[in-house]
FIVO-522034 format. One line per 2 residues: their letters; for each residue y, x, z of N, C-alpha, C, CB. Coordinates in nm, 3 decimals. Glycine has a CB too. Layout:
% residues N
A	Y,X,Z,Y,X,Z,Y,X,Z,Y,X,Z ~ ...
//
This chain:
% residues 176
MG	9.052,-8.418,16.765,9.172,-8.475,16.819,9.297,-8.433,16.744,9.185,-8.439,16.960 ~ 9.309,-8.309,16.704,9.430,-8.255,16.647,9.467,-8.316,16.513,9.417,-8.109,16.632
GG	9.377,-8.377,16.443,9.411,-8.442,16.318,9.371,-8.360,16.197,9.557,-8.470,16.313 ~ 9.387,-8.231,16.201,9.345,-8.143,16.094,9.416,-8.166,15.962,9.201,-8.159,16.074
PR	9.360,-8.108,15.853,9.424,-8.112,15.722,9.440,-8.254,15.667,9.343,-8.030,15.624 ~ 9.342,-8.339,15.697,9.351,-8.476,15.645,9.471,-8.550,15.704,9.221,-8.552,15.676
MM	9.494,-8.533,15.834,9.608,-8.596,15.901,9.738,-8.541,15.843,9.603,-8.573,16.054 ~ 9.742,-8.411,15.816,9.861,-8.348,15.760,9.890,-8.404,15.621,9.844,-8.195,15.755
QG	9.787,-8.422,15.539,9.807,-8.479,15.406,9.863,-8.621,15.416,9.675,-8.480,15.327 ~ 9.813,-8.699,15.510,9.863,-8.835,15.530,10.008,-8.835,15.571,9.779,-8.909,15.634
TE	10.046,-8.743,15.660,10.185,-8.733,15.705,10.275,-8.691,15.590,10.197,-8.633,15.822 ~ 10.229,-8.594,15.511,10.308,-8.549,15.396,10.326,-8.663,15.296,10.240,-8.429,15.328
RL	10.220,-8.740,15.276,10.228,-8.854,15.184,10.331,-8.956,15.233,10.090,-8.920,15.168 ~ 10.329,-8.986,15.363,10.425,-9.080,15.420,10.567,-9.027,15.408,10.392,-9.108,15.568
TR	10.585,-8.898,15.435,10.718,-8.838,15.424,10.767,-8.846,15.280,10.716,-8.692,15.473 ~ 10.679,-8.813,15.186,10.715,-8.819,15.045,10.753,-8.962,15.005,10.600,-8.768,14.958
RA	10.674,-9.059,15.051,10.705,-9.199,15.019,10.839,-9.240,15.079,10.594,-9.291,15.071 ~ 10.866,-9.197,15.201,10.994,-9.230,15.265,11.110,-9.171,15.188,10.996,-9.181,15.411
LV	11.094,-9.047,15.141,11.201,-8.983,15.063,11.223,-9.055,14.931,11.167,-8.836,15.038 ~ 11.115,-9.092,14.864,11.127,-9.163,14.738,11.193,-9.299,14.761,10.988,-9.181,14.671
AS	11.150,-9.370,14.865,11.210,-9.500,14.896,11.358,-9.485,14.927,11.138,-9.566,15.014 ~ 11.395,-9.382,15.001,11.536,-9.359,15.033,11.617,-9.334,14.907,11.551,-9.241,15.129
AV	11.561,-9.254,14.816,11.632,-9.224,14.692,11.649,-9.349,14.606,11.558,-9.115,14.613 ~ 11.547,-9.432,14.604,11.552,-9.554,14.523,11.649,-9.655,14.584,11.412,-9.615,14.509
LA	11.648,-9.668,14.715,11.728,-9.771,14.782,11.871,-9.728,14.811,11.663,-9.811,14.909 ~ 11.900,-9.600,14.809,12.034,-9.551,14.844,12.146,-9.618,14.765,12.041,-9.403,14.823
PF	12.133,-9.635,14.634,12.243,-9.700,14.561,12.271,-9.842,14.610,12.211,-9.704,14.414 ~ 12.169,-9.911,14.662,12.190,-10.047,14.706,12.263,-10.055,14.839,12.058,-10.118,14.716
AA	12.264,-9.949,14.916,12.338,-9.948,15.042,12.486,-9.968,15.016,12.314,-9.816,15.118 ~ 12.532,-9.923,14.901,12.673,-9.938,14.866,12.706,-10.080,14.821,12.711,-9.839,14.757
LA	12.605,-10.165,14.809,12.630,-10.300,14.760,12.675,-10.396,14.869,12.506,-10.352,14.695 ~ 12.699,-10.346,14.989,12.757,-10.432,15.092,12.890,-10.483,15.040,12.773,-10.357,15.229
AQ	12.937,-10.592,15.097,13.060,-10.654,15.047,13.175,-10.555,15.042,13.099,-10.774,15.134 ~ 13.245,-10.557,14.930,13.365,-10.475,14.911,13.481,-10.570,14.892,13.350,-10.375,14.789
ID	13.586,-10.552,14.971,13.701,-10.642,14.965,13.818,-10.571,14.901,13.738,-10.693,15.106 ~ 13.877,-10.636,14.803,13.994,-10.584,14.734,14.107,-10.685,14.756,13.967,-10.560,14.580
TA	14.211,-10.644,14.829,14.321,-10.736,14.858,14.432,-10.728,14.754,14.377,-10.708,14.995 ~ 14.411,-10.654,14.648,14.508,-10.648,14.538,14.432,-10.651,14.406,14.597,-10.519,14.548
PG	14.370,-10.766,14.374,14.284,-10.771,14.255,14.358,-10.773,14.122,14.199,-10.889,14.262 ~ 14.490,-10.780,14.125,14.564,-10.784,14.000,14.570,-10.924,13.943,14.502,-10.690,13.898
TL	14.623,-10.934,13.824,14.639,-11.064,13.759,14.509,-11.105,13.692,14.754,-11.061,13.657 ~ 14.465,-11.225,13.720,14.346,-11.280,13.655,14.388,-11.406,13.581,14.232,-11.309,13.759
AA	14.362,-11.410,13.453,14.399,-11.526,13.372,14.316,-11.647,13.411,14.381,-11.495,13.222 ~ 14.376,-11.764,13.402,14.303,-11.887,13.427,14.190,-11.899,13.324,14.397,-12.012,13.420
LS	14.079,-11.957,13.368,13.962,-11.975,13.282,13.934,-12.122,13.263,13.839,-11.904,13.342 ~ 13.844,-12.149,13.173,13.790,-12.283,13.157,13.639,-12.268,13.154,13.846,-12.353,13.026
VA	13.570,-12.338,13.244,13.424,-12.336,13.247,13.376,-12.479,13.225,13.369,-12.277,13.383 ~ 13.246,-12.496,13.210,13.189,-12.629,13.184,13.130,-12.687,13.311,13.083,-12.622,13.074
DA	13.142,-12.820,13.326,13.070,-12.886,13.434,12.934,-12.932,13.379,13.152,-13.007,13.492 ~ 12.855,-13.001,13.461,12.720,-13.041,13.421,12.719,-13.138,13.302,12.649,-13.105,13.538
EG	12.830,-13.208,13.280,12.840,-13.301,13.168,12.900,-13.234,13.044,12.923,-13.422,13.206 ~ 12.930,-13.106,13.052,12.986,-13.034,12.939,13.138,-13.040,12.928,12.927,-13.086,12.814
RK	13.203,-13.105,13.025,13.350,-13.112,13.023,13.409,-12.980,13.070,13.401,-13.228,13.112 ~ 13.524,-12.945,13.016,13.594,-12.822,13.055,13.664,-12.844,13.189,13.697,-12.780,12.946
VP	13.652,-12.744,13.277,13.714,-12.748,13.409,13.799,-12.623,13.424,13.605,-12.757,13.524 ~ 13.928,-12.639,13.461,14.012,-12.521,13.480,13.975,-12.445,13.608,14.160,-12.562,13.485
VP	13.975,-12.314,13.597,13.946,-12.225,13.711,14.057,-12.122,13.716,13.804,-12.157,13.697 ~ 14.128,-12.109,13.828,14.114,-12.183,13.954,14.171,-12.324,13.942,14.184,-12.108,14.067
AA	14.136,-12.408,14.040,14.187,-12.545,14.044,14.339,-12.541,14.054,14.126,-12.625,14.164 ~ 14.404,-12.629,13.982,14.551,-12.630,13.978,14.610,-12.688,14.106,14.600,-12.710,13.857
GR	14.712,-12.621,14.158,14.791,-12.674,14.268,14.729,-12.668,14.406,14.823,-12.811,14.240 ~ 14.615,-12.601,14.421,14.550,-12.588,14.552,14.497,-12.448,14.570,14.435,-12.691,14.567
AT	14.496,-12.404,14.694,14.427,-12.278,14.724,14.281,-12.297,14.682,14.440,-12.238,14.878 ~ 14.228,-12.198,14.613,14.094,-12.211,14.555,14.014,-12.084,14.577,14.103,-12.243,14.405
IV	13.889,-12.103,14.615,13.794,-11.992,14.620,13.697,-12.013,14.504,13.719,-11.986,14.760 ~ 13.688,-11.911,14.418,13.599,-11.915,14.302,13.488,-11.813,14.327,13.676,-11.884,14.168
NF	13.363,-11.859,14.317,13.248,-11.774,14.342,13.160,-11.772,14.218,13.168,-11.822,14.466 ~ 13.136,-11.651,14.164,13.040,-11.634,14.055,12.906,-11.600,14.118,13.087,-11.521,13.954
WA	12.802,-11.675,14.082,12.671,-11.661,14.145,12.562,-11.686,14.041,12.657,-11.759,14.265 ~ 12.436,-11.660,14.081,12.321,-11.688,13.996,12.201,-11.722,14.084,12.289,-11.567,13.903
TW	12.110,-11.801,14.031,11.993,-11.841,14.110,11.901,-11.722,14.137,11.915,-11.951,14.037 ~ 11.902,-11.621,14.049,11.815,-11.504,14.064,11.872,-11.400,14.160,11.792,-11.439,13.928
CP	11.987,-11.428,14.220,12.060,-11.332,14.303,12.039,-11.363,14.452,12.210,-11.333,14.268 ~ 11.954,-11.287,14.524,11.931,-11.316,14.666,12.059,-11.316,14.751,11.836,-11.215,14.723
PC	12.154,-11.221,14.733,12.276,-11.229,14.814,12.357,-11.356,14.785,12.362,-11.106,14.789 ~ 12.355,-11.402,14.660,12.425,-11.526,14.625,12.364,-11.643,14.702,12.419,-11.553,14.472
RA	12.233,-11.650,14.701,12.164,-11.760,14.770,12.187,-11.752,14.920,12.014,-11.756,14.739 ~ 12.193,-11.631,14.974,12.211,-11.615,15.118,12.348,-11.662,15.165,12.191,-11.470,15.158
EM	12.453,-11.633,15.090,12.587,-11.668,15.136,12.630,-11.810,15.099,12.687,-11.570,15.081 ~ 12.557,-11.876,15.010,12.599,-12.006,14.958,12.620,-12.113,15.066,12.497,-12.055,14.861
PL	12.531,-12.130,15.163,12.557,-12.234,15.264,12.686,-12.210,15.342,12.439,-12.242,15.361 ~ 12.718,-12.083,15.368,12.840,-12.052,15.441,12.963,-12.083,15.355,12.842,-11.904,15.483
LQ	12.958,-12.047,15.228,13.068,-12.079,15.137,13.089,-12.230,15.129,13.042,-12.022,14.997 ~ 12.978,-12.303,15.117,12.989,-12.448,15.103,13.046,-12.515,15.227,12.854,-12.506,15.072
SL	13.042,-12.449,15.341,13.097,-12.509,15.463,13.249,-12.493,15.472,13.032,-12.445,15.586 ~ 13.309,-12.405,15.392,13.453,-12.380,15.402,13.538,-12.503,15.372,13.491,-12.269,15.307
PD	13.513,-12.579,15.265,13.595,-12.698,15.242,13.585,-12.800,15.356,13.556,-12.763,15.111 ~ 13.469,-12.810,15.419,13.456,-12.902,15.533,13.548,-12.857,15.646,13.310,-12.908,15.583
FY	13.557,-12.729,15.667,13.639,-12.674,15.775,13.788,-12.683,15.743,13.600,-12.529,15.802 ~ 13.825,-12.649,15.620,13.967,-12.644,15.584,14.018,-12.773,15.519,13.991,-12.529,15.489
GD	13.930,-12.864,15.485,13.971,-12.993,15.430,14.037,-12.981,15.294,14.064,-13.062,15.524 ~ 14.136,-13.067,15.271,14.202,-13.076,15.141,14.286,-12.954,15.107,14.288,-13.197,15.137
KL	14.303,-12.863,15.201,14.383,-12.743,15.174,14.312,-12.646,15.081,14.417,-12.673,15.305 ~ 14.180,-12.664,15.066,14.101,-12.563,14.995,14.007,-12.627,14.894,14.021,-12.480,15.094
SL	14.004,-12.570,14.775,13.909,-12.610,14.672,13.807,-12.497,14.657,13.981,-12.641,14.536 ~ 13.680,-12.534,14.641,13.574,-12.436,14.621,13.513,-12.459,14.483,13.465,-12.446,14.733
QL	13.512,-12.355,14.401,13.452,-12.363,14.268,13.340,-12.259,14.259,13.559,-12.340,14.156 ~ 13.218,-12.308,14.249,13.100,-12.223,14.241,13.056,-12.218,14.095,12.984,-12.275,14.335
VN	13.072,-12.102,14.032,13.049,-12.088,13.889,12.920,-12.010,13.866,13.170,-12.017,13.819 ~ 12.822,-12.078,13.807,12.695,-12.012,13.778,12.708,-11.923,13.655,12.583,-12.117,13.757
FK	12.643,-11.808,13.663,12.651,-11.707,13.558,12.530,-11.714,13.464,12.660,-11.568,13.620 ~ 12.553,-11.757,13.341,12.459,-11.745,13.229,12.320,-11.803,13.250,12.445,-11.603,13.195
ER	12.311,-11.917,13.317,12.180,-11.980,13.333,12.182,-12.119,13.271,12.139,-11.986,13.483 ~ 12.065,-12.166,13.233,12.053,-12.300,13.175,12.083,-12.406,13.282,11.912,-12.322,13.115
LA	12.142,-12.516,13.240,12.176,-12.625,13.331,12.053,-12.672,13.408,12.237,-12.741,13.253 ~ 11.939,-12.687,13.341,11.817,-12.734,13.408,11.774,-12.639,13.520,11.703,-12.750,13.306
TV	11.787,-12.510,13.498,11.753,-12.410,13.600,11.845,-12.425,13.721,11.764,-12.267,13.543 ~ 11.973,-12.441,13.695,12.071,-12.454,13.803,12.049,-12.585,13.879,12.216,-12.449,13.747
QK	12.027,-12.694,13.807,12.005,-12.823,13.873,11.881,-12.820,13.962,11.991,-12.934,13.769 ~ 11.774,-12.758,13.913,11.651,-12.747,13.993,11.678,-12.667,14.120,11.537,-12.681,13.910
YV	11.746,-12.555,14.106,11.777,-12.473,14.223,11.862,-12.550,14.323,11.849,-12.344,14.180 ~ 11.966,-12.615,14.276,12.058,-12.689,14.363,11.983,-12.798,14.439,12.173,-12.751,14.281
RE	11.894,-12.868,14.370,11.814,-12.973,14.433,11.724,-12.914,14.542,11.729,-13.047,14.327 ~ 11.653,-12.805,14.509,11.560,-12.744,14.604,11.633,-12.679,14.721,11.475,-12.641,14.534
AG	11.752,-12.626,14.697,11.828,-12.558,14.803,11.904,-12.656,14.891,11.925,-12.458,14.741 ~ 11.911,-12.783,14.851,11.980,-12.882,14.931,12.130,-12.861,14.939,11.923,-12.883,15.069
WA	12.191,-12.833,14.825,12.336,-12.812,14.821,12.409,-12.932,14.877,12.383,-12.784,14.679 ~ 12.528,-12.907,14.924,12.614,-13.013,14.977,12.636,-13.119,14.868,12.750,-12.956,15.026
PG	12.622,-13.247,14.904,12.646,-13.353,14.806,12.790,-13.346,14.754,12.618,-13.492,14.867 ~ 12.805,-13.372,14.627,12.939,-13.375,14.570,12.991,-13.240,14.523,13.032,-13.430,14.669
QP	12.919,-13.133,14.551,12.964,-13.002,14.504,12.938,-12.995,14.353,12.889,-12.884,14.580 ~ 13.044,-12.988,14.272,13.023,-12.989,14.127,12.953,-12.863,14.078,13.156,-13.005,14.055
LL	12.870,-12.881,13.976,12.804,-12.767,13.911,12.898,-12.715,13.803,12.666,-12.808,13.850 ~ 12.935,-12.590,13.812,13.019,-12.527,13.711,12.941,-12.414,13.647,13.152,-12.474,13.773
LD	12.951,-12.405,13.515,12.868,-12.313,13.439,12.952,-12.220,13.351,12.768,-12.389,13.354 ~ 12.912,-12.094,13.352,12.968,-11.993,13.262,12.851,-11.948,13.173,13.035,-11.870,13.342
PM	12.809,-12.035,13.078,12.682,-12.013,13.007,12.675,-11.886,12.925,12.656,-12.128,12.920 ~ 12.787,-11.838,12.875,12.787,-11.717,12.793,12.837,-11.596,12.872,12.872,-11.737,12.669
GE	12.880,-11.617,12.996,12.931,-11.507,13.077,13.072,-11.464,13.040,12.841,-11.390,13.065 ~ 13.141,-11.546,12.961,13.275,-11.509,12.915,13.376,-11.506,13.030,13.323,-11.606,12.808
GA	13.366,-11.603,13.122,13.458,-11.605,13.236,13.437,-11.484,13.325,13.439,-11.733,13.316 ~ 13.311,-11.455,13.354,13.281,-11.338,13.437,13.331,-11.211,13.370,13.129,-11.328,13.463
AA	13.312,-11.199,13.240,13.358,-11.080,13.168,13.510,-11.070,13.172,13.309,-11.083,13.022 ~ 13.579,-11.182,13.154,13.725,-11.180,13.154,13.782,-11.134,13.288,13.779,-11.319,13.121
WG	13.711,-11.165,13.395,13.757,-11.125,13.529,13.694,-10.994,13.576,13.725,-11.235,13.628 ~ 13.615,-10.931,13.493,13.555,-10.803,13.530,13.446,-10.814,13.635,13.661,-10.712,13.580
VK	13.377,-10.928,13.637,13.268,-10.948,13.734,13.148,-10.868,13.688,13.232,-11.100,13.750 ~ 13.105,-10.774,13.771,12.990,-10.690,13.739,12.885,-10.693,13.850,13.034,-10.546,13.714
QF	12.920,-10.751,13.963,12.830,-10.759,14.078,12.828,-10.903,14.127,12.875,-10.662,14.192 ~ 12.711,-10.946,14.170,12.696,-11.083,14.218,12.651,-11.083,14.362,12.596,-11.161,14.130
PT	12.705,-11.173,14.441,12.814,-11.264,14.407,12.948,-11.191,14.401,12.821,-11.378,14.507 ~ 13.042,-11.247,14.327,13.182,-11.205,14.331,13.263,-11.329,14.361,13.227,-11.136,14.196
TV	13.351,-11.318,14.460,13.431,-11.431,14.506,13.577,-11.392,14.501,13.389,-11.475,14.650 ~ 13.660,-11.480,14.445,13.803,-11.453,14.431,13.880,-11.566,14.497,13.844,-11.437,14.282
GF	13.980,-11.530,14.579,14.066,-11.628,14.643,14.200,-11.638,14.572,14.088,-11.593,14.790 ~ 14.242,-11.760,14.541,14.369,-11.786,14.472,14.458,-11.872,14.560,14.344,-11.855,14.336
DA	14.587,-11.843,14.559,14.681,-11.931,14.628,14.708,-12.054,14.539,14.815,-11.856,14.662 ~ 14.788,-12.148,14.590,14.812,-12.273,14.517,14.887,-12.252,14.386,14.891,-12.368,14.605
RG	14.951,-12.136,14.370,15.021,-12.106,14.244,14.931,-12.037,14.142,15.143,-12.019,14.271 ~ 14.804,-12.020,14.177,14.709,-11.960,14.083,14.707,-11.809,14.083,14.738,-12.007,13.948
RA	14.768,-11.747,14.185,14.768,-11.600,14.193,14.646,-11.553,14.272,14.899,-11.549,14.260 ~ 14.574,-11.457,14.214,14.460,-11.398,14.284,14.512,-11.317,14.402,14.375,-11.308,14.189
RW	14.462,-11.347,14.522,14.506,-11.277,14.643,14.404,-11.175,14.692,14.534,-11.378,14.754 ~ 14.278,-11.200,14.664,14.173,-11.107,14.706,14.046,-11.133,14.625,14.144,-11.121,14.858
RV	13.959,-11.030,14.627,13.829,-11.039,14.561,13.726,-10.976,14.655,13.830,-10.968,14.420 ~ 13.613,-11.044,14.670,13.502,-10.991,14.750,13.384,-10.973,14.656,13.466,-11.087,14.871
RG	13.333,-10.851,14.652,13.215,-10.821,14.570,13.097,-10.802,14.664,13.236,-10.694,14.480 ~ 12.991,-10.879,14.642,12.872,-10.868,14.725,12.867,-10.980,14.829,12.869,-10.733,14.795
EY	12.754,-10.986,14.896,12.733,-11.089,14.999,12.829,-11.067,15.115,12.587,-11.086,15.050 ~ 12.883,-11.176,15.167,12.986,-11.168,15.270,12.958,-11.272,15.378,13.126,-11.188,15.210
DW	12.992,-11.238,15.501,12.977,-11.332,15.612,13.101,-11.420,15.619,12.953,-11.257,15.747 ~ 13.094,-11.538,15.561,13.209,-11.628,15.555,13.237,-11.696,15.687,13.186,-11.733,15.449
TS	13.161,-11.664,15.792,13.189,-11.718,15.926,13.263,-11.617,16.013,13.060,-11.760,15.995 ~ 13.287,-11.498,15.962,13.349,-11.392,16.043,13.500,-11.415,16.059,13.324,-11.255,15.978
PE	13.560,-11.356,16.164,13.706,-11.364,16.181,13.779,-11.304,16.061,13.748,-11.292,16.310 ~ 13.725,-11.198,16.004,13.787,-11.136,15.886,13.788,-11.234,15.768,13.712,-11.007,15.847
AA	13.679,-11.310,15.751,13.674,-11.410,15.644,13.779,-11.518,15.667,13.533,-11.473,15.636 ~ 13.795,-11.560,15.791,13.897,-11.662,15.822,14.035,-11.610,15.785,13.893,-11.700,15.973
RL	14.063,-11.483,15.814,14.193,-11.425,15.777,14.210,-11.422,15.625,14.206,-11.282,15.834 ~ 14.104,-11.387,15.554,14.112,-11.387,15.407,14.143,-11.527,15.354,13.980,-11.336,15.346
VE	14.066,-11.624,15.399,14.085,-11.761,15.349,14.225,-11.810,15.385,13.979,-11.856,15.408 ~ 14.267,-11.788,15.508,14.398,-11.838,15.552,14.513,-11.763,15.487,14.409,-11.827,15.703
SL	14.488,-11.645,15.432,14.593,-11.573,15.359,14.631,-11.645,15.231,14.547,-11.430,15.327 ~ 14.549,-11.738,15.187,14.578,-11.813,15.065,14.696,-11.908,15.084,14.455,-11.891,15.020
WS	14.734,-11.935,15.209,14.846,-12.024,15.237,14.972,-11.949,15.276,14.809,-12.119,15.347 ~ 14.965,-11.817,15.289,15.085,-11.743,15.334,15.157,-11.677,15.218,15.047,-11.637,15.437
//
């Protein structure tokens, strides 16, 4: 009944595995969304659409949310439906630019088709990662909010709940 040495070895093995798992996963605990409300000056970029045309980022003359994402990024995929719902909620007051990071157009198109993206959402590509590098994007997703004058008002690094009251305050700060 008591378990003996064999039970003790099993418990020690489980404890050791738990410690190793904790050590391996600990750095990822810090990857929860980090919000910076003073992101500094970010220069306007030009990215490509699916037809290869240059698109200015952020969109001129409108409050704009720019999101750098990738198909291989689970947090990017998780928050995407919520991000895509923002223009429906805010209407013409808000432009959403979803910029894919360094993936082939065919890969992005396949993902968008399978994920059932909102119709009409343009595909924007940063094929060499130059835009992400210029803005210091090192974590995905990274989302930046711009007012209508093109000034960066905030940056969110990591997956974020875009349905939260805090998210509404962030988005609505683009008009104040």
